[in-house]
C-alpha distance (Angstrom), angle and dihedral (degrees) to the residues before:
residue distance angle dihedral
X1 . . .
X2 3.83 . .
X3 3.77 126.4 .
X4 3.83 121.1 -126.8
X5 3.78 113.4 -174.0
X6 3.78 104.6 -43.8
X7 3.82 96.0 -29.6
X8 3.81 141.1 70.6
X9 3.76 117.5 -146.2
X10 3.82 120.9 -158.1
X11 3.82 122.1 -153.2
X12 3.78 126.3 -164.4
X13 3.82 116.0 -136.3
X14 3.83 122.8 -152.6
X15 3.86 115.4 -134.7
X16 3.87 116.3 176.9
X17 3.84 120.4 -146.7
X18 3.83 131.7 169.2
X19 3.79 133.8 -122.1
X20 3.82 126.6 -174.1
X21 3.80 119.7 -134.5
X22 3.75 114.4 175.7
X23 3.81 108.9 -52.4
X24 3.74 95.3 -17.4
X25 3.69 133.3 82.0
X26 3.76 112.1 -150.2
X27 3.78 127.2 -169.7
X28 3.75 118.7 -117.4
X29 3.74 125.7 -162.7
X30 3.70 129.3 -144.3
X31 3.77 125.2 -163.8
X32 3.76 126.0 -147.2
X33 3.82 122.9 175.3
X34 3.81 118.3 -124.1
X35 3.74 132.8 173.4
X36 3.79 126.3 -118.6
X37 3.77 128.8 -169.7
X38 3.77 114.8 -119.9
X39 3.79 132.0 165.9
X40 3.77 111.5 -97.3
X41 3.78 123.5 -152.2
X42 3.77 108.8 -114.7
X43 3.78 105.5 -150.0
X44 3.78 118.8 -148.6
X45 3.76 125.0 -150.6
X46 3.81 110.4 -94.4
X47 3.80 92.1 -115.8
X48 3.81 91.1 60.4
X49 3.79 98.4 49.3
X50 3.77 121.3 103.8
X51 3.77 115.9 -135.3
X52 3.77 108.9 -135.7
X53 3.79 98.8 176.6
X54 3.78 95.8 85.3
X55 3.80 119.4 159.7
X56 3.81 89.5 -109.6
X57 3.80 92.4 54.3
X58 3.77 91.9 45.8
X59 3.77 87.4 50.9
X60 3.80 90.3 51.5
X61 3.77 91.2 51.7
X62 3.79 92.0 53.1
X63 3.80 96.4 44.8
X64 3.74 109.7 89.2
X65 3.79 103.4 134.4
X66 3.78 127.4 88.3
X67 3.80 89.9 -121.9
X68 3.81 90.5 61.2
X69 3.79 96.9 55.9
X70 3.82 98.0 79.3
X71 3.80 90.2 51.4
X72 3.79 91.5 50.1
X73 3.79 90.2 51.3
X74 3.79 89.4 51.3
X75 3.79 91.7 52.6
X76 3.80 93.4 49.7
X77 3.84 97.9 41.1
X78 3.81 109.0 14.5
X79 3.81 92.4 174.6
X80 3.81 92.0 63.3
X81 3.79 99.2 54.7
X82 3.80 118.3 118.3
X83 3.80 110.4 -121.1
X84 3.79 90.7 -150.9
X85 3.82 93.8 -117.6
X86 3.79 130.7 113.8
X87 3.81 108.4 -84.9
X88 3.82 91.4 -135.5
X89 3.80 97.3 61.0
X90 3.83 98.6 77.1
X91 3.84 97.7 45.9
X92 3.81 90.3 43.6
X93 3.81 89.3 58.5
X94 3.80 89.6 55.8
X95 3.80 90.3 45.5
X96 3.81 88.2 56.5
X97 3.81 90.3 50.4
X98 3.80 88.3 51.6
X99 3.80 92.0 50.9
X100 3.82 91.7 49.3
X101 3.80 91.7 51.0
X102 3.81 91.7 48.1
X103 3.80 87.4 55.0
X104 3.82 89.9 50.3
X105 3.79 94.9 50.6
X106 3.80 90.2 46.0
X107 3.81 89.5 53.6
X108 3.80 91.3 47.1
X109 3.78 89.1 59.9
X110 3.80 89.5 64.0
X111 3.80 96.7 34.4
X112 3.80 96.9 57.3
X113 3.78 108.1 77.7
X114 3.80 97.2 154.7
X115 3.84 108.7 41.6
X116 3.80 117.8 -147.9
X117 3.79 135.5 164.9
X118 3.80 87.9 -93.9
X119 3.81 93.7 53.0
X120 3.81 89.6 48.5
X121 3.82 90.4 51.7
X122 3.81 90.1 50.7
X123 3.80 91.5 52.9
X124 3.81 92.5 43.5
X125 3.80 94.0 53.0
X126 3.80 91.2 47.0
X127 3.81 89.0 52.5
X128 3.81 90.6 47.8
X129 3.81 90.4 53.0
X130 3.80 90.3 49.4
X131 3.81 89.3 56.2
X132 3.81 92.0 44.3
X133 3.81 94.6 54.1
X134 3.80 94.0 37.6
X135 3.82 94.2 55.8
X136 3.79 92.5 47.4
X137 3.79 89.3 49.6
X138 3.81 98.9 47.9
X139 3.81 90.8 39.9
X140 3.79 89.3 59.1
X141 3.81 92.7 44.0
X142 3.81 101.6 44.3
X143 3.81 108.9 15.5
X144 3.80 102.6 57.5
X145 3.80 91.4 124.2
X146 3.81 99.5 54.1
X147 3.82 89.5 117.5
X148 3.80 88.6 70.0
X149 3.82 100.3 24.8
X150 3.84 111.6 69.5
X151 3.81 92.7 -175.6
X152 3.79 93.0 56.5
X153 3.78 89.5 44.3
X154 3.81 91.4 57.4
X155 3.80 93.2 44.2
X156 3.79 93.2 53.1
X157 3.79 91.3 43.7
X158 3.80 92.6 54.6
X159 3.80 91.2 45.2
X160 3.81 87.9 52.3
X161 3.81 97.0 55.4
X162 3.84 92.5 74.4
X163 3.82 88.6 50.7
X164 3.77 90.7 66.9
X165 3.80 97.6 34.4
X166 3.82 98.4 49.1
X167 3.79 91.6 44.0
X168 3.80 94.6 46.7
X169 3.80 94.2 47.5
X170 3.79 97.0 40.7
X171 3.80 100.7 47.1
X172 3.84 96.2 63.9
X173 3.82 90.5 44.4
X174 3.79 90.5 57.1
X175 3.81 87.0 67.8
X176 3.82 83.6 75.1
X177 3.81 87.6 59.1
X178 3.80 89.9 52.0
X179 3.81 91.2 49.7
X180 3.81 92.3 50.9
X181 3.80 92.1 48.3
X182 3.79 90.5 48.1
X183 3.77 90.6 51.9
X184 3.80 90.4 50.6
X185 3.82 90.5 49.3
X186 3.80 92.7 53.9
X187 3.81 103.4 -103.1
X188 3.81 103.7 165.3
X189 3.81 105.1 -138.4
X190 3.81 91.9 43.9
X191 3.80 91.0 62.8
X192 3.80 88.7 78.2
X193 3.79 116.4 96.2
X194 3.80 89.1 -150.3
X195 3.79 90.5 58.0
X196 3.80 91.2 47.9
X197 3.81 91.4 51.2
X198 3.82 90.6 45.6
X199 3.81 91.1 53.8
X200 3.79 89.6 48.6
X201 3.81 92.7 51.9
X202 3.80 92.8 44.9
X203 3.82 91.4 50.5
X204 3.80 92.8 51.6
X205 3.82 91.5 45.8
X206 3.82 91.2 50.6
X207 3.80 91.7 50.2
X208 3.81 92.0 49.8
X209 3.82 93.1 46.3
X210 3.79 90.5 51.4
X211 3.81 93.3 53.2
X212 3.81 92.9 44.4
X213 3.80 88.5 54.9
X214 3.80 90.0 49.3
X215 3.82 92.2 48.9
X216 3.81 89.0 57.5
X217 3.81 93.2 48.3
X218 3.84 128.4 87.1
X219 3.82 88.7 -102.2
X220 3.80 126.7 -134.6
X221 3.79 136.4 -32.0
X222 3.78 138.9 179.5
X223 3.78 111.5 -70.9
X224 3.82 110.6 -113.4
X225 3.80 113.3 -154.0
X226 3.82 98.1 -146.6
X227 3.81 97.9 131.1
X228 3.83 109.0 46.0
X229 3.82 119.6 88.8
X230 3.80 114.7 -82.3
X231 3.81 90.8 -109.5
X232 3.83 95.6 49.9
X233 3.80 114.4 132.7
X234 3.80 92.2 -140.9
X235 3.82 90.3 71.3
X236 3.81 87.0 81.5
X237 3.82 92.5 61.1
X238 3.80 120.1 100.2
X239 3.78 109.6 -160.2
X240 3.78 145.4 124.6
X241 3.78 130.1 -106.1
X242 3.79 139.7 177.5
X243 3.81 115.5 -65.2
X244 3.80 87.4 -141.5
X245 3.82 109.5 27.9
X246 3.78 110.7 -152.1
X247 3.79 130.4 -170.5
X248 3.80 87.7 -133.4
X249 3.81 89.5 71.8
X250 3.82 92.1 63.5
X251 3.81 96.5 44.8
X252 3.86 93.9 90.6
X253 3.82 90.9 52.8
X254 3.81 91.2 49.8
X255 3.81 91.1 48.4
X256 3.80 91.3 50.1
X257 3.81 93.9 48.8
X258 3.82 92.9 47.5
X259 3.82 91.1 45.2
X260 3.80 90.6 55.8
X261 3.79 91.7 48.6
X262 3.81 98.4 44.4
X263 3.81 96.5 41.5
X264 3.79 88.8 46.6
X265 3.82 91.3 53.3
X266 3.81 90.4 47.4
X267 3.81 90.4 49.0
X268 3.80 90.6 49.8
X269 3.80 89.7 53.8
X270 3.81 90.7 47.3
X271 3.80 88.9 57.4
X272 3.81 96.3 -154.4
X273 3.81 95.3 120.0
X274 3.82 113.1 0.8
X275 3.79 93.1 179.5
X276 3.80 93.8 60.2
X277 3.80 88.0 45.4
X278 3.80 93.0 53.0
X279 3.80 93.5 48.9
X280 3.82 89.9 51.1
X281 3.80 91.3 50.4
X282 3.80 90.6 49.6
X283 3.82 89.6 49.0
X284 3.79 92.3 53.2
X285 3.80 93.6 46.0
X286 3.81 92.1 47.9
X287 3.80 92.6 54.8
X288 3.81 95.1 42.0
X289 3.81 96.7 47.0
X290 3.81 93.6 42.6
X291 3.79 92.6 53.1
X292 3.81 95.3 39.4
X293 3.80 97.6 60.0
X294 3.80 111.9 109.0
X295 3.79 136.3 -110.4
X296 3.77 125.0 -20.8
X297 3.84 91.2 -8.6
X298 3.80 88.7 70.0
X299 3.81 91.2 65.3
X300 3.81 88.0 70.4
X301 3.80 103.8 22.9
X302 3.81 93.4 54.4
X303 3.79 93.4 61.0
X304 3.80 91.3 40.5
X305 3.81 89.1 53.8
X306 3.80 90.8 52.1
X307 3.81 91.6 49.8
X308 3.80 88.7 49.5
X309 3.79 90.5 51.2
X310 3.81 91.9 52.5
X311 3.81 91.3 49.2
X312 3.81 91.5 52.2
X313 3.80 91.3 48.4
X314 3.80 89.0 49.0
X315 3.79 88.8 58.8
X316 3.80 90.5 48.0
X317 3.81 90.2 47.1
X318 3.80 91.0 56.5
X319 3.81 86.9 64.3
X320 3.81 100.7 34.5
X321 3.81 102.4 40.7
X322 3.76 96.8 25.7
X323 3.79 94.2 60.1
X324 3.78 103.3 36.4
């Protein structure tokens, strides 16, 4: 016997012989065992096997028509699927946001007669939002090929760093603007200089803490649209985002929106200047609603809400900083 793998396999061989009985000769067989070599299935433990019948492979096997190919591509690389919309629509929306914010900052130049730290913060944040929307817009217009063009990739990445830095630093500082407007509108606790200084210090500390957190993070990378629906308009945007998105990055924006809303309500109750109060309430609602809308809508509504907030604060600034 010979051993093959872990088994021995016997084979019976047929050898004819003859025996004579009376007038007949009859064949007689003899059997002798021999061994043959045959491939033996080597079984693996279940934990070590690789399952090859994945849903994607089963889908590949079933897809033989030309109509199925686009769907297969979408399953394998969801970020590359064409949403079926004109590629210029999404970046044009951001270009319109940019134009609206440029109008706002131009109007602020004439509205601010008595400059303060709060009026500076208002102008700074408006400028930061102009840069934010502008880079998203031109990135989607002129940097579509960054996947295959390393030079363009680096250029857009470096242009995107100020997007996050200006926004992150400016948003907490605009709480100083809210405090000054609340003081003007007669909100009781904001009449205290100590409170005003405390808000100023807290805003600066929040801005610094945000950037320290970012400096310790992996940074930014190109946004890959692998989660939105295949028909989502945002798939036509080329932009960068945080490698590790963190809720902490949006806390300053939430604080600013709530500050506008709550101080506006308090100012409305104070009754000193209802118009300033109403514009502050509208500013807070614009930012909160714009950033609260779900899914792929939020990509556009969030920036629209911020532009709406700046417009409302512009109208309040005409009263507050134009008459001081």
